[in-house]
N, C-alpha and C positions, 0 to 999 in steps of 0.2 A: 503493498499500499503505499500509497504517498504522503509524506508528512507535508501537511498545512503550513503559508507561508509566515514566517513568524521574523520580526527583526526588534532590535534592540534602540530605543530612542532615549539617550542619556539624560542625565538633570541637567535642568538650565533654568534661567531667571526668568525668563518669559513662559514658560507653562508648567503646569505644577505635575502633570500625567508625566512619567517617567517609567522607563523598565521594557521588558520583553514585549511587545504586542502582534496580535494577528492581525491580516488585511481591514478587518472589520473595524477594529480599534482604531488603527491609523485613519481609515475614513472619517471616522468621527472626529477625531481631533481635527482634521484640514476642515471642518464644515464648522467645529466649535470658533477657530482661530483665523477662518477666512478674511475679517477685516483687520488683523493685527498682519502685515507682511514681515514683520522683524520674527515673531514667533515662527512662523512657516519658512 
């Protein structure tokens, strides 16, 4: 079976979420911070 895609988001000052995330969580982050180009 294929492993699901996951990536690591490092801790930073712009966003509070960090750690290992699945693709759906990354999409949620992009939607949440779409008006903050520094965070994206």
